[in-house]
Structure formats: structure tokens, C-alpha cells
N, C-alpha and C positions, 0 to 999 in steps of 0.2 A: 736489534729486536727480532725475536723469532716470528715465524709465520703465525703460530697460534696466538702469540701476543698481539699481533696486528689485528687478527680476526676478533679477539676479545675486545679490543679498543673500538673497532668498528661496530661491533654489536652494542657496546655501551652507548656510543654516540647515537646510533639509530634508535635505541631504547629511549634516550633522553629526548630526541626529536619527536618520537611518537607520544611520549608523555606530555610534552609541551603542546603538541597539536590537540591532544585529548582535552587538556585544560582549557585551551582557547575555545574549543567547540562546546564545552560544558558550561562556560561562563554565562551565555544567554539563558540557558535553562535554569541555572541557579538564580539569576536576576529575576526571571519570570516568577519562580516559586516564592522568592523573598518578597517581591512586590505585591503578590496576592495577599500577603498578611500585613501590608502597610496601609496607612491612611493616605488620602490624596496629597496633603502637604509633604509627607515624608518622601513621596516619590520624587519630588523636585528638590529635596534637601541637598545642600552643597557644603562640604564634600559629601560624595555619595556614601550612603550607609547601606552596606550589604545586608545587614540584619536589622529588622525593625526594633525600635526601643520597646514598644509595647505591642506585641503581635495581636492582631484582631482577626476574628473569623467573620467579620461583617460581610466582606466581599464574597466569601464562599457561601455564606448564608443567603445572600442575595441571589447567587447563581442557582442554588438548589431549591430554596424555599420561597424565593421572591416571585414577582409577577412577570418574569421574563420568559416563562415557558421553556427554560433551558432543558428540563427533563424531557419535554416533548421533542425538542431538537435532537437530544441524545438518542431517544428511541427511534426517530426517523433515520438518523445516520447509521445506527446499528442494523436496522432493517435493510437499508440500501446496500451497505457494505457486505453483510452476510449473504444476501440473495445474489448479489453480483459476483462475489467470490465463489460461491457454490456453483453457479452457472458457468463461470469462467473455467473452473477446474473440470467440470463435466464435459463441456463442449470442446475446450482446448485440448484435453487429453485424448479425446476421440479423434479430433483432427490431426493431432500430432502422431498418433499411432498410424493413421491412414497415410500420411506423408512419409513415415519412416519405414513401414513394413508392408503396406499393400502396394503391389506392383500394378501400375496402369500406365498407359501411354500418356506422355506429356506431364508426368508427375513432377519432375524437377522444374520444368518450365512454369507450371502452375504455381509451384511453391515460390519460385523466384518472383513471379508477378504479385503473389500474395505479400511477399516481404516488401515490395516496392511501396505498398500502402503505408509503411512506416515512415516514409519520407514526406507524407502529406501532413502539414500542421493541423492539429485538431481544431484550431480556431476557424479554419476555412470551411469546416463542415457544419458550423453552427446554423447557417441559413438553410441549407438542405435538410438538416435534421429538424429544424423548427417547422419547416413546411411539411415534412413527412409525419412528425408527431402530431401536428395540428390536424392533418388529414386522417390519421389513425385514431384520433380522439384521446390521445394519451398525453397531450401537452398539459402542463400544470398538474401532473401526477408523478408519483414515484416511479412508475413504469418508464418514464422518459430518462430516468437516471440509471437504474440498474439493468435495464435491457441491453443498452449498448455495451456495458462493461462485461456482459456474459460472453462476448465474442472479441477476444483480444489477440492481436497478432504476436505480441511479445510472448504470451503464454504458450501459443502453439509452437513458436520457434524454440522456446526454452525447453519444453518437454520433448519435442522432437529430437533435440540434440542428445537428450538422455536415452531415448529409445534406440537411437543409432549405436550407442555404446554397448548395448546388450548383445550377447553372442547370437549369431544366426542359428546355432545348433538348438537353441531353445525353441525357435519357431519350427525348425525341421522335425524335432522330436514330437512337438505337439501335433503337427500335421499327420505324422505317422500314427499317432494315437487317435486320430479322427477328430481333433478339435478344430473348430472354425475360428474365424478372426475374432468374433465377439468373445468367445470362450478364452482364447489366448490373451486378449486385451484385459479381460476381467480377472482371470486367475493367475496370470503370469506377469504381465507387464505392469499393471497397476500396483501390485504388492512390491515389486522391485523398484518402482519409481516413487516410493513413499517419501524419501528425503527431498526429491525434486518437487513433488506436489506440495509438500508442507512449505518449502521455501517459497514457491510461487504463490501459495495461498497467503503467506505473510505479506509479500510485496503487493499483491492485488488488493488485499484488505486495506493496506495503508493508502494505496492510491484512491480507492473508493471512499475511504473515510475522509480524506483531505480534499476531495473533489469540490472545488469552489465555483469554478467557471460554469460548469453544466447546471449546477443548482441555481446560480444567479440568472442564467438565461432561461431555463425551462420551468422554473417554479415562480408562482405569483402569490398563492395563498400562504400566509405566514404560518398556518398550522402545519404546512408541509416542509417548512424550512429545516435544513440540516445544521449541524454544529458550526461549520465554517460561516454560514450565513447568519447564524445567531450571534456571532461575535460582533456583528455590526450594530447590535442593540446598545453597545457600550459607547458608540460614537454619538455623543450628545450634540445639541444644536450649536453650542458655543464652546464646548470642551470635550474631553475624552475621560471616561471613567477608567483610569489605568488599573487600579486595584481590581475592579470588577472584571475587566478584560483579561487580566493576568490570571485571575481565579478561574475564569471560564476556559482559558487556554490550558491551564494546568489540568483541569478536569478532562479536557478533550484528548490529552495524550495518554490517559489511563488505559483505554482499550488497546492502543498500539503497544504500550509497554507490556501489558499482559500477554498479548499475542506473541511478541518477540520472546518473552520469558518462556512461554510454552513451547515454542518451536526453535529456540536458538541452537539446539544441538544438531538440528537438521540443516541449518543454513549453509555452513561451510561444506558439508558433505554433498548437499544438493548442487551448489555452485560448481564444485570441482567435477562432479560426475557429468554435468551438462556441458562442460567446456573441453572435454577430452577429444571429442571428434566433431568435425565440422561438416 
């Protein structure tokens, strides 16, 4: 067998493995959507029926038009995710530019110490954050959720890696033309970092949207609940409303899907550009 023939077989095997892996990962999603159109008895039918015999919109109607306030949860999650993402991009890109292009003594040491914070499990910070938020008067408010997400270590690291890949000649030419750091950051680096920024925005929005632990710890008032907390309303006293929970879960993935569809062409380009130089 020729070398090209072996390569073609290898590519076919790899393709089949990837297809099988994709099918395995998509099965829970298909089951979730299918269950949202079932009745409670159909959920436990054996053998398992992937498609309901008589699809019903009752669970979806309960989610959007019922007394569960899910629309309010949806609005709260969008508010927190959007504000947190905008803040993370703004402050993260500024800090990344400073660590990548501004020369000052101890820059690399400071950045190394900054990265060490990534090793601290977020659960350890619940008590200090609780005390600080209570002292600041923002406990049981949305400020307690989106303010911490505005300052992200991963975002600074991610965007700094991209800024390091840009030619130094850009900075030198801008300095000769009399541009300051803020002008260079706003007119040169930000436009060139668009794929990286969009990719990070998608990731950060997803993290903020799915944030369950912080909402559970720092929110008491049910009117402030987010979508992840709202799913608990389907945990009844003696049973679980599976169709309702799956309908709510199906609704909860819509913003994430839309965000990914909007920015998917930037994801690979952003990931590659930010991993060229360490």
C-alpha cells in the first residue's frame, strides 16, 4: 500500500472517530429537546422512545407563560452576562495591553504573580466575597454577580498572548507619529485583536450565563434569580417535573447558541492567534 493510501485510510478512521464522538455528545441534547415535548409518563416509558407519540407544548407554555417567572430569570441572566462580558473585555484588554506592550520594572514578575491566582479554587473565595459584598451593601444584588466577572485572569492572559504576536514595528511607527499608549491601544491593537476579543466574549458570556454557584450563594430574593437557579423550581416536593425542566433547559441554551452562531468564524482564528507566542 502506498503512503498516500495509508494517509487516506488514517484520515477516514479519524473522521469516523470524530463522527462517533459528535454523535455521543449530541445524544443528551436530543434527549433533552425530545423530553420537553413529552408528558411525564412518556419520560419513564420503557423501551425508551426518542420521539414523543403526541408532542405537546404544555411544558414550554408553562415555562414562558406560567407562574414560574422564567421570563424574569431570563432577563436577569441576560443582564448579568452582558454587563459582565462587556466589563471583562474592557478591563481585560486594557490590562493585557499593559502587560504586553508597556515597559515597566517587574512587569513579568507581576504578571506571573497574577497568573498564580488561577490556581486558587473559586469556592475558597466564597466566604471572603460574602463578607466583602455584605460590607459594601451589594449582597443579594446583581452587582455581586457581574462585578467579579469584569476582572478575569483568563481574559487578561488570553488577550495578552495575542498582543505579543503583533509586530513591534507597529508600536515603533505609532510612537514616531506621536501616538500615546491609549491611542495605540484604541486605534491599532483593538481592531487587530477583533477575532481574539470576539472569541473571549463568547467564552465569557457562556461562563456568566451558566454561573450557578455564585447566584446560589449571593442571591436570596427570588426576583433576582437567574436561569440556572430557576431550574430548581421544577424540583417538586416528591417528584421532578422532567418535561418542564427540559423545556426550561432547552430555552436556556438559546442565547448561547445564538452567540456561537454569531461569532463562530472568529473562534478558530482567535484561538490560533493567541497561542502562537507564549
